[in-house]
C-alpha positions as CSV (number, residue, x, y, z in Angstrom):
1,M,23.0,20.8,-75.8
2,S,26.7,20.6,-75.4
3,K,28.5,17.3,-74.6
4,L,30.9,17.4,-71.6
5,Q,34.5,16.7,-73.2
6,S,37.1,16.0,-71.0
7,S,40.4,17.9,-72.1
8,P,43.8,18.3,-70.2
9,Q,42.6,21.9,-69.5
10,S,39.0,21.1,-68.4
11,P,38.6,18.2,-66.3
12,A,35.6,15.9,-66.2
13,V,32.9,16.7,-63.7
14,R,31.4,13.8,-61.9
15,S,28.5,13.7,-59.3
16,A,27.6,11.0,-56.9
17,T,24.2,10.7,-55.1
18,M,23.8,8.9,-51.8
19,T,20.8,7.9,-49.9
20,V,21.0,7.5,-46.2
21,T,17.8,5.5,-44.1
22,A,17.4,6.0,-40.4
23,M,15.3,4.1,-38.5
24,K,14.3,4.2,-34.7
25,G,13.3,1.2,-33.0
26,P,14.0,-2.5,-33.6
27,I,11.2,-3.1,-36.3
28,P,11.9,-1.8,-39.9
29,P,9.4,-0.2,-41.9
30,P,6.8,-2.2,-43.7
31,E,8.5,-1.9,-47.4
32,I,12.0,-2.9,-45.9
33,L,10.0,-5.8,-43.5
34,S,8.7,-7.4,-47.0
35,G,12.1,-6.9,-48.8
36,Y,13.5,-9.2,-46.2
37,E,10.6,-11.6,-46.6
38,Q,10.9,-11.7,-50.0
39,A,14.5,-12.5,-49.9
40,L,14.2,-15.0,-47.1
41,P,11.0,-16.6,-46.1
42,G,10.1,-15.9,-42.8
43,A,12.6,-13.5,-42.0
44,A,9.8,-10.9,-41.5
45,D,8.5,-13.1,-38.7
46,R,11.8,-13.7,-37.1
47,I,12.5,-9.9,-36.7
48,M,8.8,-9.6,-35.4
49,R,9.9,-12.3,-33.0
50,M,13.4,-10.9,-32.4
51,A,11.6,-7.6,-31.5
52,E,9.1,-9.3,-29.1
53,N,11.9,-10.9,-27.0
54,E,13.8,-7.7,-26.6
55,Q,11.1,-6.0,-25.5
56,V,10.1,-8.7,-22.7
57,H,13.8,-8.8,-21.7
58,R,14.1,-5.1,-21.4
59,H,10.7,-5.0,-19.2
60,G,12.2,-7.6,-17.2
61,L,15.1,-5.7,-16.5
62,E,13.3,-2.5,-16.0
63,E,11.3,-4.8,-13.1
64,K,14.1,-6.4,-11.6
65,D,15.7,-2.6,-11.2
66,L,12.8,-1.2,-10.0
67,R,12.4,-4.3,-7.2
68,F,15.9,-3.8,-6.2
69,G,15.4,0.3,-5.8
70,V,12.5,-0.7,-3.7
71,S,14.3,-2.9,-1.4
72,L,17.3,-0.4,-1.0
73,V,15.1,2.2,0.0
74,A,13.4,0.0,2.7
75,L,16.7,-1.5,3.7
76,G,17.7,2.1,4.2
77,Q,14.8,3.2,6.4
78,I,15.1,0.2,8.5
79,C,18.8,0.9,9.4
80,G,17.9,4.6,9.9
81,L,14.8,3.3,12.3
82,F,17.7,1.2,14.2
83,V,20.2,4.3,14.4
84,G,17.6,6.6,15.5
85,L,16.0,4.4,18.0
86,F,19.5,3.5,19.8
87,G,20.2,7.0,19.7
88,I,17.0,7.7,21.7
89,G,17.7,4.7,23.7
90,C,21.0,5.9,24.9
91,G,19.8,9.6,25.2
92,T,17.1,8.0,27.6
93,L,19.5,6.0,29.4
94,L,22.2,9.1,30.0
95,L,19.0,11.0,31.2
96,L,18.1,8.0,33.7
97,R,21.8,8.2,34.8
98,G,21.9,11.4,35.8
99,C,23.8,12.8,32.9
100,S,21.3,15.2,32.3
101,I,22.9,17.4,29.5
102,T,24.5,14.8,27.5
103,G,21.4,12.6,27.7
104,F,19.2,15.5,26.4
105,A,21.6,16.5,23.6
106,A,21.8,12.4,22.4
107,L,18.4,12.5,22.6
108,L,17.7,15.5,20.7
109,G,20.1,15.1,18.1
110,S,18.9,11.7,17.5
111,L,15.2,13.1,17.3
112,A,16.3,16.0,15.4
113,T,18.2,13.8,12.6
114,L,15.3,11.5,12.2
115,V,12.7,14.4,11.5
116,T,15.4,16.3,9.4
117,A,15.9,13.0,7.2
118,F,12.1,12.7,6.7
119,I,11.6,16.0,5.7
120,Y,14.4,15.9,3.1
121,S,13.1,12.6,1.6
122,Q,9.1,14.1,1.3
123,R,10.9,17.2,-0.6
124,Q,12.8,15.1,-2.9
125,S,9.8,13.0,-3.7
126,T,7.7,16.2,-4.2
127,R,10.4,17.7,-6.5
128,R,10.7,14.3,-8.3
129,L,7.0,14.3,-8.8
130,S,7.1,17.8,-10.1
131,E,9.8,17.2,-12.5
132,K,8.1,14.6,-14.4
133,P,6.9,15.6,-17.9
134,R,3.3,15.9,-18.2
135,P,1.6,15.2,-21.5
136,P,0.5,18.6,-23.7
137,V,-3.0,20.4,-22.8
138,T,-4.8,20.7,-26.3
139,E,-7.6,22.8,-26.1
140,P,-10.9,21.4,-27.9
141,K,-11.2,23.1,-31.5
142,Q,-14.1,25.2,-31.4
143,N,-16.7,25.5,-35.1
């Protein structure tokens, strides 16, 4: 085996190796976690506590977001109900006062708007349910 010699005509060849480790999630693998524990006693417990606190915080945020979404939907439904009832009331009042075409148009327009909004929301929720990912179905192994 010949040794690599550096000369002005042939430069020396160097190589470098780099190792990259990627982790997913807040908790490192057990080997790294034990390394933290050896370097600083109690570090593994602190890392685990940090991950648990982060999970509690994230769940709290998701719960607040869910509650806000539910209350926003309820508020929209209540406002829609009042607008629809107002339109139906105005249409009925116009019919009672003798404005038959205008009252009939206001009454039917309000009812059509409420029915359309209901049908649209039902289709949207059906579409959202059908788009949710489902776990894959595995067939039992036969011997």
